[in-house]
NUKEGU-673967 format. One record per atom (N, C-alpha, C, O): z, x, y. Coordinates in steps of 0.1 Angstrom, whole numbers, plus 5000, padded with zeros to 4 digits. Layout:
// NUKEGU-673967
ZXY/...
// end
This chain:
// NUKEGU-673967
151994109625/151893989633/152194009648/153194069651/151293969656/151493989671/152693899675/152693779672/153493949684/154693879689/154293799701/153893849711/154293659700/153993579711/155193539719/156293589716/154993459730/156093429739/157193349731/158393369734/156793269722/157793199714/158693289706/159893259705/158193389700/158993479692/159893559701/161093589698/159393599713/160293669722/161493579727/162593629727/161093459730/162193359734/163193339723/164393339725/162793339710/163693319699/164593439698/165793429695/164093559701/164893679700/165993679710/167193709707/165693629722/166793619733/167693499729/168893519732/167293389724/168093279720/169093329709/170293299710/168593399699/169493449688/170493549694/171693549690/170093629703/170993729709/172093659718/173193709719/171693549724/172693479732/173893439723/175093439727/173593399711/174693359701/175593479698/176793479698/174893599697/175693719694/176493759706/177593809704/175993749718/176693779730/177993689731/178993739734/177793559727/178993479728/180093519718/181293529722/179693549706/180593599696/181193729700/182393759696/180493809707/180993939711/181793939724/182094049729/182093829729/182893819741/182193839754/182893889764/180893809755/180193829767/179393699771/178193699770/180193599777/179493479780/178493489791/177493419791/178593589800/177693609811/176293649805/175293599809/176293739796/175093779789/174493669781/173293659780/175293589775/174793479767/174093379776/172993329773/174593349788/173893259797/172593319802/171593249803/172593449805/171393509810/170293519799/169093489801/170693549786/169793549775/169093419773/167893409771/169893309774/169393179772/168493139783/167393079781/168893169796/167993139807/166693219806/165693159809/166693339802/165493419801/164593359790/163393359792/165193319780/164393259769/163593139773/162593099766/163993069783/163392949788/162692959801/162292859807/162493089806/161793109819/160493179817/160393289811/159393109821/158093159818/157793299825/157193389818/158193309837/157893439845/158593559838/157993659837/159893539835/160593649829/160093679815/159993799811/159693579807/159093609794/157793689795/157593779787/156993649805/155793729807/156093869811/155293959807/157093889819/157494029822/157894109810/157494219808/158794049801/159194109789/157994139780/157894249774/156994049780/155794069771/154794169777/153894209771/155094219789/154194319795/154494459790/153694549792/155494479782/155794609776/155494599761/155294489756/155294719755/154994709740/155894639732/157094619735/155394579721/156194509711/157294599705/157194719706/158194529699/159294609691/160494629700/160994539706/160994759699/162294789705/162294769720/163394759726/161194779726/161094769741/161394629746/161494609758/161394539737/161594399741/162994349737/163294229737/163894439733/165294409729/166094349741/165994409752/166794239740/167594189751/168594289756/168794299768/169194369747/170194469752/169594569761/170194609771/168294609758/167594709767/167294649780/167494719791/166894529781/166494469794/167794439802/167794469814/168794389796/169994359804/170694499808/171194509819/170694589799/171194719803/170394789814/170994859823/169094769815/168294829825/168694769839/168794839849/168894639839/169294579852/170694629856/170894659868/171594639847/172994699851/172794839856/173494879865/171994919849/171795059852/171295069867/171695169874/170494979871/169894979884/170794919895/170494909907/171894859890/172894799900/172594649902/173094589912/171794589894/171494449895/172594359890/173494399883/172594229894/173594139891/173494079876/172394049872/174594069869/174594009856/175693899855/176093869844/176093849866/177193749866/176693609865/177393519860/175393589868/174793449867/173293469864/172693569868/172693369857/171293379855/170493369868/169393439869/170893289877/170093269889/169993399897/168893429902/171193469898/171093589906/170293699898/169593779904/170493699885/169793799876/168293769878/167493869880/167793649877/166393619877/165793659891/164793729891/166393619902/165893659915/165793809916/164793859922/166793879912/166794029914/165794089905/165094189910/165594049893/164594109884/163194089889/162394179889/162893969894/161593939899/161294029911/160094069913/162294049919/162094129931/161994279928/161294359935/162594329917/162594469914/161994489900/162394579892/160994409897/160394419883/159794549880/159894599868/159194619889/158594749886/159694849882/159494929873/160794849889/161894949886/162494909873/162794999865/162694779870/163294739857/162294789845/162794839835/161094759847/160094799836/160094949834/159994999823/160195029845/160195169844/161395219836/161295309827/162595159838/163795199830/163595159815/163895229806/163095039813/162894989799/161895079792/162195109780/160895129798/159895219792/160395359790/159995429780/161395399798/161795539797/163095549789/163495669785/163795439787/165095449780/165095369767/164095309764/166095379759/166195309747/167695259745/168595299752/167795159736/169095109733/169795209725/169495229713/170795279730/171395399723/172995389725/173595479731/173495279721/174995269722/175795379715/175295419705/176795419721/177695519715/179195459716/179695469727/179695409706/181095359706/181995449698/181995449685/182695539705/183495639698/184595569690/185095629680/184995449693/186095379686/185695359671/186595339663/184395359668/183995349654/184495469646/184595459633/184795579652/185395689644/186695649638/187095699628/187395549644/188695499638/188395429624/189295439615/187295369623/186995299610/186395399600/186395369588/185895509605/185395609596/186395709592/186295779582/187495729600/188495829597/189095829583/189195929577/189495709578/190095709565/189195759554/189595819544/187895739556/186895789546/186695939548/186796019539/186495979561/186196129563/187496209560/187296319554/188596159563/189896239560/190096249545/190896339541/189496159537/189696159523/188796249516/188896269504/187796309523/186796399517/187396539517/187996589526/186996619506/187396759505/186496839515/185296829515/187196909524/186496979534/186397129531/186797179520/185997209541/185597169555/184297089555/183497099546/184097009566/182996919567/181896969577/182297029587/180696939574/179596949583/179096809586/178596739576/179196759598/178796619601/177396619606/176996689615/176596529601/175196509605/174996359608/174996279599/174896329621/174696189625/173296159628/172696219636/172796049621/171396009624/171495889634/172395799633/170595889644/170695799655/171895829663/172695739666/171995959667/173295999673/173495969687/174595979692/172395929694/172495909709/173096029716/172396139716/174296019721/174896139728/175896209718/176496309722/175896169706/176696229696/178196209697/178996289691/178696099703/180096079705/180796049692/181996069691/180096009681/180795979669/180796109660/181196099648/180396219665/180396349658/181796419659/181896529654/182696359666/183896429670/185196359665/186196349672/185196309652/186396239647/187596329647/188796279647/187396459647/188596559646/189096589660/190096659662/188396539671/188796579684/189396459691/189796469703/189496339685/190096219690/191496199684/191796249674/192296119691/193596069686/193395929681/192595859686/194295889672/194195749666/195595689665/196595749663/195595559667/196795479665/196395359656/195695269661/196895349644/196595239635/197795139635/198995179633/197495019638/198494909637/199694929647/200794899644/199394999658/200495019668/201495129664/202495139670/201195209653/202095309648/201995439656/201495439667/202395549649/202295679656/200895729658/199995679651/200795819666/199495879670/199095989660/199896079658/197895989655/197396089647/196296169654/195396099661/196196299654/195196379660/195696469670/196896479673/194796549676/195196659685/195796599698/195196509704/196896659701/197696599713/196996619726/197296539735/196096719727/195396739740/194196649742/193596649753/193896569732/192696479734/192896369744/193996309744/191896349753/191996239763/191596109757/191596009764/191296099744/190795979738/191795929727/192096009718/192195809729/193095749719/192395619713/192095529721/192095609701/191395499695/192395409687/192995459677/192495289691/193395189685/192595109674/191395079676/193295089663/192595009652/193594929644/194694979641/193394799642/194194719634/193694709620/192494689618/194494729610/194094739596/194594629587/195594559591/193994609576/194494509566/193894559552/192994629551/194594509542/193994529528/194394669522/193794709513/195394729528/195794859522/194994979526/194695059517/194494989538/193795099543/194495229541/195695239545/193895329535/194595459533/194695539547/193795619549/195595499555/195695559568/196095709567/197095749561/195195799572/195495939571/196595989580/196895929590/197096109576/198196169583/197596269593/198396319602/196396299592/195696399601/194196369601/193696279595/193596459609/192096439611/191396539601/191996639597/190196519598/189396609589/189096739596/189096749608/188896839588/188396969593/186896969594/186196969584/186396969606/184996969609/184597099615/185097139625/183697179608/183397309613/181897319618/181497429623/181197209616/179697219620/179297069622/179696979615/178497049633/178096919636/176696919642/176397009650/175896819638/174496809643/174196659644/174696579637/173296629654/172796489655/171296479656/170696579660/170796369651/169296349651/169096219659/169696119656/168096229668/167796109676/166396119681/165996229684/165696009683/164296019689/164396069703/163496139708/165496039710/165696079724/167196109726/167896029731/167596229722/169096259723/169496259737/168796299746/170696209739/171296209753/172296319754/172796369744/172496369766/173396479769/174696429775/174696369785/175796449767/177096389772/177596459785/178496409792/176896569789/177296639801/176396599813/176596639824/175396509810/174496459820/174996329826/175196229819/175296319839/175796199845/174896079843/175395969840/173596099845/172695989843/172695939829/172595809827/172796019819/172795979805/174095899802/173995799795/175195949807/176495879804/176495749812/176995649807/175895739824/175795619831/174995519824/175295399824/173895569817/173095479810/173895419798/173795299795/174595499791/175395449780/176495339785/176695239778/176995369797/177995279803/177295139806/177895039805/176095149811/175295029814/174994939802/174794819803/174995009790/174694929778/175994859772/175894779763/177094889778/178294809774/178294669780/178094649792/178494569771/178394429776/179494399785/180594439784/179194329796/180194279805/181094169798/180594099790/182394169801/183194069795/184394139789/184994239793/184894079778/186094119771/186094259767/185194309759/187094339771/187194479767/186294569774/186194689770/185494529784/184494609790/185094739797/184594849794/186194719805/186694829812/187294939802/186995059804/187894889792/188494989782/187395059775/187495179772/186294989771/185195059764/184495159773/184195269768/184295129785/183595229794/184495349797/183995459796/185795319799/186695439800/186795519788/186795649789/186795459776/186795529764/185495609762/185495729758/184395549765/183095619764/183095749773/182595849769/183495729785/183495849795/184395959790/184096079792/185595919785/186496019780/185896089768/185996209766/185296019759/184696079747/183496169751/183296279745/182796129761/181696209766/182196349771/181496449770/183396339777/183896469783/184296559771/184196679772/184796499760/185096589748/183796649742/183796769740/182796569741/181496619735/180796719744/180196809740/180996699757/180396799767/180996939766/180297039769/182296939763/182997069762/182597149749/182697269749/182097079739/181797139726/180497079721/180496999711/179397119727/178097049724/177697069709/177797179704/177296959703/176796959690/175296999690/174696989701/174697039679/173297069678/172596939677/172696869668/171796909687/171096779688/169596799686/168996889692/168996729676/167596749672/166896619676/167196509673/165796639684/164896529688/163796509678/163096599674/163796389672/162796359662/163096239654/164196179655/162196209645/162396089635/163396129624/163296239618/164396049622/165396079612/164896099598/165396179591/163796029595/163196049581/162496179580/162496229569/162096239591/161396369590/162396479592/162296589585/163396469601/164196579604/165396589595/165996709595/165896489589/167096499581/167096609571/168096689570/166096619562/166196729552/166196869559/166896959554/165596889570/165597019577/166997049582/167397159582/167596949588/168996969593/169896999582/170797089583/169796929571/170696949560/170597089555/171597159551/169397149555/169197279550/169897389559/170197499554/170197349571/170897439580/172397439579/173097519585/172897349571/174397349569/174897479563/174297529553/175897539569/176397669563/176897649549/177397539545/176797759541/177297749527/178797739527/179497779536/179297669517/180697649515/181197539523/182497519524/180397459530/180797349538/180197219532/178997219528/180897109532/180496989526/179596909537/180196869547/178296889534/177496809544/177796659542/177696609531/177996599554/178196449554/177196389564/177196419575/176396299558/175396229567/176096099570/176496019561/176196069583/176795939587/175895869598/175095929605/176195749599/175495669609/176195539611/176895489602/176095479623/176895359627/175995279636/175695319647/175695149632/174895059640/173595119644/173195109656/172895179635/171695249637/170495189629/169395159634/170695169616/169595139607/168994999610/167894969605/169794909617/169194779620/167994789629/167194699630/167794909636/166694929644/165494979637/164394989643/165595009624/164495049616/163894929609/164594819607/162594939605/161994829597/162594829583/163194929579/162494719576/162994709562/162394819553/163094879545/161094849555/160494959547/161095089550/161395169541/161395119563/161995249566/163395259562/163895369559/164095149561/165495149556/165495189541/166295269537/164595139534/164395169520/164095319518/164595389509/163195359526/162795509526/163995599529/164195699523/164795549539/165895639543/166895639531/167395749528/167195529525/168095529514/167595619503/168395699497/166395619499/165895709489/165995849493/166295939485/165695879506/165796019511/167196069510/167396179505/168195999516/169496049516/170196059502/170996149500/169795969493/170295979480/169796099472/170396139463/168596149477/167996259470/168496399476/168196499471/169396389486/169896509492/171296539486/171996449482/171696659486/173096699482/174096679493/174496779499/174396559496/175196529507/176196409503/175896339493/177196389511/177996259511/177496169521/177296219533/177196049518/176595949527/177595849532/178095769523/177895849545/178895749550/178095659560/177595699570/178095529556/177395429564/178295329570/179195279563/177995289582/178795179589/177795089596/177495109608/177294989589/176194899594/176494759591/177294719582/175794669597/175794529594/175394509580/174594579574/175994409574/175594379560/174194349558/173694359547/173494299568/172094269567/171194389565/169994379562/171694509568/170894629567/170594659552/169394689549/171594649543/171394669529/171994549522/173094559515/171394429523/172094309518/172194309503/172994229497/171494389496/171494399481/172794469476/173094459464/173394549485/174594619480/175694519477/175894419484/176494549466/177594469463/178694469474/179094579478/178994349479/179994339489/179494379503/180294409512/178194369505/177594399518/178094309529/178294349541/178394189526/178894089535/180394059532/180694029521/181194069542/182594039540/183294009554/182694049564/184493959554/185193929566/184393829574/183993729569/184293849588/183593759596/182193809598/181793919594/181393719605/179993749606/179593879613/178593939610/180493919622/180194039630/180694169624/180394269630/181394159613/181894279606/180794369601/179694319597/180994499601/180094599595/180694629581/181894619579/179794669572/180194719559/180294879560/179294939563/181494929557/181595069556/181395119541/182095059532/180495209539/180095239525/179995399524/179695469533/180395439512/180295579508/179295589497/179495539486/178195659499/177095679489/176695539484/176395519472/176595439493/176095309489/177095219483/176795109479/178395259482/179395169477/180295129488/180895209495/180294999490/181094939502/182594949499/183094909488/183295009508/184695029506/185594959516/186794939514/184994909527/185794839537/184794759547/183594769546/185494679555/184794599565/185394639579/186594629581/184494669588/184894719601/184494619612/183394569612/185294609623/184894529634/183694609641/183594729640/182794529647/181594589653/181794709662/180994799662/182894699670/183194809679/184394899674/184894969682/184794889662/185794979656/187194929658/188095009655/187494809663/188794769665/189594719653/190794709654/188894689642/189594639630/188994709618/187794749618/189794719607/189294779595/189994709583/191294709583/189294649574/189894579563/189394649550/188194659548/190294709542/189894779530/189494679519/190094569518/188494709512/187994619501/188594649488/188294579478/
// end
């Protein structure tokens, strides 16, 4: 079905609600304003359908170029004046958020697996979630777990009897798959990731955390594979060294796939000799038992398709199921 202006407007209206829940009222106002503005809707519709029309991508492009996002009026005027530059960024970039704090919600699972581990992240972006063993963690304000030299400390509040680990997992091999892998050592790529962080609550902390995690990844580059995850995953798994446990993980990625491709991915990963760790919205696999829990914005953390916990969208909370 061809996406008309009404459907594009609905997409921005729905995202406005999500921005509000996520603590970004400025983005909510802009998304609602854009949804009701004919000229801006026409601009959005000038690019191909699908992921290039995502609200996150358009707002991130404006921030990346230094445009205003404090009010809709300022945003509108700036975008119309710099429309060619905005469209160029939209067409050349993708929504590729990397929230290292999600490693805090994955750590209890990963630390409980018999290692050593080989981590394979699909939809890896710059691969910042491939380094759970290189970050430090503080659960519920307690003592710090992890390497003392790490510049990254990930805070997480837990409930429900989370098995808080006493150490980090042993990771001896790591690889990422992405249609357009980003380089954590590239200033422009890291700036793009920073531009995708929503303005508002927790923004400064998230950007600082992102840049610190990028510095960790830049010092120890993972093997990054450019390509479709459905095509590349089996090839990457084959490269895992013998005697190492392969773990396929992903976080806030599969929502960008079609329903058909999600089903294909599930069948693919279940057919591989791997441990599958998923951290996604409950809407990604709604048929899973316990896919929805906690509050609306919570993600379901699952191991081989079995939901074990609910995590805050950006990794700040973890509730064991």
